[in-house]
Every structure is written in structure tokens, then in C-alpha cells.
N, C-alpha and C positions, 0 to 999 in steps of 0.2 A: 490850573491857577489857584488852586485853592489856599497856596502858602503866602500868597499875596491879598491885602485886604482891599475890598472895593474902592474903589476912587485912587488906587496906588498908581503913581505914574510908570509908566512902560513905554521906552523907547523902541520904536519899531523901524527894522531895516528894510526901507522899502526901494525894490530895484526897479520897479516899472512893471513887472510881471503881476501875473494873476494871484500867484502865492503869497508873495509877501502882502500884495493888497487885500486878499481876504483875511492874512494874519490881523491886519490893522484894524478891519471892519469887525471881525469875531470880537477881539479885546474890547473896542469901543462899545459894540451891543451888549457884553458882560460887563459893562459899568467902570471900566478902566480910564484914568486919563493917559490917553495916548499921544504920543508925539512922533512923527514920522521923519526919519533920516535918509537921504539918497545921496550915495558917494558918485562924485564925479571922477571916474579912475583914469579915463583917456579923451584925448580930442575926439569928438564926434566923429572926425575924418578916418579914425584908426579901425573903429569897430566894424566889423562884417555885419551884413543883414542877418537879424535873428542873434546878435548876441545881447547880453543884458549890460545895463548901465552905460547905454549910449545916450544921444540926446535927445532922441524919441523918448525912451525910457523914463529920463527924468521928467520930461514934460508928462508923461503918462502918470507918474508917481506924483507929480504936482496935482493933476486934475483929481486923482482920487482922493488924495487928502482934502482938497476942496470938498470934495462931495460927502466926504464924511465930518467935514468940519472941525478938522483936527489942524494945530501947527506943524509947517513942515519945514525941514532945513536941508538945503544941498551943501555939501562940503566938498571942497577941493581937496581929494587925494591922489591928484595925479603922480606927483613925486614920489610918493609913499609906494603907490602900486608899481611905477616903473623900476624903483629899485628891490622891493622885495618878491616882485613876481614877473615881470617880464625880464630883468635882467638875470633873475635865478633861473629862469625858463630857459634862456641863451646859454647861462653857464653850465648847467645839465646836460644839455644836447653836446656840448663842446667835451663834455668828460666822457662822451660817449653813452648816456643816460636816455631813458624816457621819461621826462619828468609827468608831474601832475600840478599844474599850476592852479587848479582849484583848492587845491589843500593848502599851498603856500598861501593864497589869497584869504581863506579863513582863518589861517593860523597868524599871519603876519599883519594883517590888515582888519579884516572885519573882527574878528575876535579878539584883535588887541588895541590898535587905537581907536576903533569904535566903540568899543568898551569904554573908555577913558573919556570919551566925548559924551556917551549916553549917560555916565555917573554926572559930567558936569552939566549935563541937562537936568539932573534932580530925579534919574531913572533909577525904580527900584530893582529892574531887571530889563534886560535888552532881548526883544524877541524876533526870532526871522523866519521865513516862510521853509525853513528845511524839512524833509520828511525824515525826522528822526524822533524818539520820544526820550524824554527827560522823566527818569523815574526815581521816587526817593527811596533810598535804602536804610538800611541801618547804620551806615558810616555817611550818609550824605546822598547827593545828586550822582545819579548813574546815568551812563549814555546808552540808550538802547536803539536797536533796529527800526524802523518804522514799522506800524501794523500793515502796510501794503509793501510786499517783498519788491515789487515791480516799480516802485519809487524811492525805495529806500536809499538814504544818502550817508549812512554813517560811515562807509567807508572813506568819505573825504573830510569827515570830522574827526578822525582818530586823533590828531594832534591837539585836538581840544584838552587844555588842563582842567583840573579840577577845580581851580578857584575861578576859572572862565565858566565852567559848567553850572557852578552854584548861581550864578547871575544871568545865564542864559535861560531862555523859554522857547519852547517849540509847539505851538499851537496846532499847528497840521500833523503830527506826528500818529494819532490816531485816526485819521481821515485817508480817504482814498482820492486820487485826483478828479476823479467824475463828478465826486460829492463836493469838491472843492469849486470845479467850474459850475455847478449847479447853484451853489450858494454864491457865487459871484454873480450870477444872472439874475437871482433873487433879490439881492441887493444891488442890482441896477448899476454895477461896476462897469466901468468904460470899457475894460481890458478883460471882460470875462472869457471872450474869445481869442485872446491873444495867443499866438504859438509860444511854445516853450521856446527859451534859449537853447541853442545848440553848440556843441564843439568849444573850440577857446575864444572867448569872448575878443580877445585884442588882435587874432590873427586874420588881416585883410584877405578875403575869400578862400580861407582854409590854407594858405601857403606859410606855412610856420618856417621853411626854410629861410624864406625871405627876412622874417626877423633876425633868423641866428645870424644869417650872412652879413647884416647890418651892423650887429653888436659884437659879434665873434667871428670876424671874417675866417679866423684859422679852422674853425669846424668845417667849412666848404672845401678844403682845399683837397685835390684830387689825390687818388691812391689805386691801392690794389685790393682786386677779390680774391681770396686765398682759401684753399680748403685746410682741414685740420693738419695737414702735414707740411703746410705752409707751400704748396704748389700753387702757382700763380695762374686763375683760371680766366681772370678779366680785369676791368679797371672801373673805378667809380668817380664821382664828381663832388666827392664829400660825405663823410659818416654820418652827417646831419641828417640824409636822405634815408636812414636805414633805422631799424630797431630789432631787438631779439626776436625771433619767429617769422620775419618777414619773409615773403616767398615771391611775391610779385616785384616787379623792378630790379632785378638782378640783372637783366640783359644778359644771362647764359642760356645755352641751349645745347643740345645734343650729350646730356648727362645720363647715366644709368637709372637715375631715380630723381626726383624733384629733392632741388636744394634750398635751404632755409638759413636765414641769419643765425647765427649760435653764438657769436660774441663781436665785440667791436675794440680793436686796439687802437688808441688815439694817439699814442706815441709812433707809431709805423704807420698811421694813417690808415688801415687795413681793416676790411672786411672779411671775418672767418665766417665761412658757409661749411655745410655739411647736411647729412640726411635728418631726416624729423625725427628719427630714434635718438638722434644726439642732443636733442631739445629737452628730456626729460631730467627733470631736476628733483633731487630726492632730500636736500637739505638747503636752507637758505642762511645766510649771515645778514644780520640787521644792525645797523646804525642808527643812533638819535632816536632810541625808543621812549616814546611817551607812555607812562603807565597811569590807568585811570582804576587798576585794580592792584596794589602792590604785590608782588610775589619774588622772593628770593630762591625759592626752591624750582626745580622743573615741574610744569602742569601739562596737563593735557586739555586741548579745546579745539576749536575749529579756525581756521584761518583762511583769509581773501588773499591772493596776490594779484588780483586786478578786480576794477570795480564790478565789472559785470559778470564774473564768475561767481558759481555758488561757493560757500564756504566748505571746506575740506578738512578732514581729521588730521591733526599734528601734535608734537610735541614742543612745547616752548623752554629754552633754559636762559633765563637771565644772564647776562654777565656784568663784567666789570665796566665802567665809563660809558653806561648808555648803550651797552651792544647787546645782543641777544641771537641764539641760534635757533632754528626751526628746523625740525625732522619732519618731514611729511610722510604721512602713512601710507600714502600712495603718489607717484610722482606726478609732477604736473610740469607740462610743457610750458616754453617761453617765459621764464619766470627773467623778469628785465631789471636791471639796476636803475635806480630812481624811481621805480613805483613802490606801492606801499604794501606792507604785510600787516593784515589787521587782524587781532584778536577776538575771537567771540567766545561767550558760554551762555546757552541758553537766550541767546539773542541780547545780550549784554555785550557791549565793548567794553575788553578788559585792557585795550592799549592797543599800541602798534609801532613798527619803524618803518626805516627807510631800506629799502633790499640795495644790499652794497654789492654782493656778489652770490652765487648759486652753485652747487656742487651736482655735477652730472649723475645720474641716477647709478650708474655703474662704478665711478668713483666711490660714492658714498656709500657700496655695498661692499668694497673691498677691504 
């Protein structure tokens, strides 16, 4: 935080969890004028146990703010969250994709509307408890992976714009989770031992298909399970129940080898299955690419196609209209439309985009 003067006002997004609470406490201890803000994103009855931003989390954030003697505001963002995250989530599944609502929440809610609110509150920066690093480079602020690879959340922040990154701060980026909890205990924070939030926050009991069925009923219409040649192998009760690479839950048996979901045909309501070897992809087409390090020419880097996978070597070719093509140096399995492909170079996030489609390894080699 050396780029901000002591006493500068920093608005902290407080979810009620230990990470954002320690963020507020650290900044207060460092002499900044800290203001806490908590977003009410959905009615308390919607959130599942272990979610963030539910009723108890708002209460926990209030208690932490009181203990730190900092102002605290609760903002009603329910309508914005529903439109930009929940409905987008349902739309994505209805298109046969596998969405990442956390990216949309950061992109459309937390790092958009909340930044405006932070400025209205007189904040010189907005700080969050994300495990990523903001590093100043020759051309301005850069987004880097966290020091602790096990906690790194940079994949979920690839859509952050340069203007947003200039205003954001991430005090926990150089810390490990064990140290954060130890500091929370040292500071006497009431949520020092609070479990981390898990899964998708707005999905009751983890049944995401219930949300999709309610908002986009067509996504749950029954259809056929077919092989690559179009032969019908079985029936399903909605493409919303399937994702690329899925093996369990197909209801198929007696096959020569295990079958996996290869693709979803929304128009025909068909789930296409095949052998594991058919899941391998050597090229990916991206849309809506966000660049944090501009490049007009093809370049080599490492990419992540799922949040929990390690980066792999690739070559990225920027294209017109916010698109890009990614050639993987080694084939990756289960590359799913709706997920993100994020570009890295020496730990720095260069950008990333949404996976539109992938090319099978054998096709790309022809």
C-alpha cells in the first residue's frame, strides 16, 4: 500500500468471512481510514449453508466492523446480482455451457457497481480479501497470481479491467491462509475460525439445476443421449444436468469402454458421449477476451482452462472483435464452453477469455 498516503480512505469489501475481515484489520492497523461495505446479494433464505454474503455473514461483518471501530454499510445489490449473476448463470446452462458465476460476480457487481460506491464514499482505493497480488510495473498496475498457489484466485479475476486494477488493492496476496487465520486469532476477530465459503453461494443445497429449471425451463426438457455417430444410447431429463467430461450419471452400462460427455447439442436436446480419448483438445476458440497486457501478435505463455488445473504451455493468437485462438502444446481434457481460459507469463495475468469451443486433438492435427 506504499502508493497510498497514511490516513488515506480505503473502502473494504467485507463478506463476513475471515479473509475480508483480516484485510480490514490490517489496513486499520497500518493507519488507513477504513470503511467497511457489505453487499446483500440475495434473501437469506436463498443461500445455502457455507455460502458468503448471507444473513449471518452480514451480521458477522457488522460485528467485526464494530470491533475495529470502523464505519460499516450494508448495500442492497439483490437486483443487480440477480440480473448479472444468477440469470446469466441460468442462461449459460441453457446454452449448454458450464458457467463460472464467481467471475461474473467480480466482473459485473463487485468490481463494477461497488467501485463506483467506493468512490462515492470518498475512497482512494477498494480493497478485497482475494488471494492475488497487485504489482506495479513500468506501464501501471499488474495482476499476478498469489504467493500461495493453493489459495490463488487470479483465474477468477481475469475479467478485471486495467482501470479497475488501478483502483483495487489486495492486501492478502503475499500471505498464506494459515497466517491469515493466525492473525485473525491474534486480533481477536470473532470469525477467526469460520469455515471458508464453498461452492456456488446462491444455490440451495447445491442443486444448481433447480435454479436453472425455475428461470429457464427449456434447459430441463428431456432428450437423447447419443454417440458420435448419432446412434441413440439412452435418454436424459435435461442437458442442464451434464457438463463436458462428465462420466457419472449417464445411466449407460454394458459399453466396451467408459463413456464421457463430449458435447451438448442444445437445439436437438442431445447429450453426445464417447470414449475418454475423444475429450482431448489441442486448440480453443475464445470470445470476449479481456487484455491486461495488450498484444496484437501471437505469443507464447501458460494458460489455465479450469480453476483447479495447473497452467500449461500454449500459443495465443489475438483476433478481431475480442476473440483469440489458443493452441495447446499438449492436449487438455474436458475443455468446456462457458469456462475461462486465462493467460499467464511468469505469474502475471496477461488476460483471458471465455471458451466458445474447442477442437479435438485429432482434428487440430489434420
